[in-house]
C-alpha angles and dihedrals in degrees: 000000000000123000089249092054090049090049093051092048092046091052092049091047092047093048092048097046100032095222138031133188118231089240090057090053091049092050097042095050100025091239126177118220094263093052091046089053090051091049093049092048093050094047095047094044101042102035118055088189090068121078133175114249103218092300093301100098148307130295127204104221100181122100109284112265096025117130122242119237109278132199110264116238115256110283094012117151120258087231094071109111103240100169135018097224125049117227096251092054093044089053091050090051093048094048091054094039096113091055091050101055115105094359124144113219143167111236139179117236115201127193118193129173140171114266113231095007094131091060091042095056099034109131095011125124113253091251092053091047091052090051089056098042103039097070090052092047089049091055091049092048092049090052091052092048093047087066094041095255120140127229106233097182142358106222107195101274097009148037140238112216135183125214118192096027139111085358106046120225126169089215096051094132091051091049090053091049093048090049089057091050095052095046098116098200112102089210094053101110126173119231111208 
């Protein structure tokens, strides 16, 4: 198994389980200490969603079910949404993480999708459909992130976003409403 294959499987396992000890990684992938150190270094450097848990293991800090950043295929457009949370926002979430644990909050949940997308992509191959939908999803995700919301899920032709968590804002509902107003796509329609 190549290092890249181990890395991909470790990310998937970490995302699925939420946390892994270093000993579990060693046992699962039959790693020696040097390879484990390389794996830890790569995960902690390249994935802001992964943090070290006091030297015992790794913790996936992103919203459960979110995809980690992936390498884009050769020639892929820069507009393809590769991760749900931009680096600057992930860093802000991680720096305030201790204040966020165990906290009760009111949040705004926003669902937005592309009007008429089903008719638009009918009969297309999945790859062609993605090429049409991804730029629109990217614009919607950028609008959410501009107001410090987080994209919880990408749902085919739409998104589910949270405002007010994990980064708390008293005006979370206003931020969600403003995000809808600045969405420049005429087909970007909120679903309440």
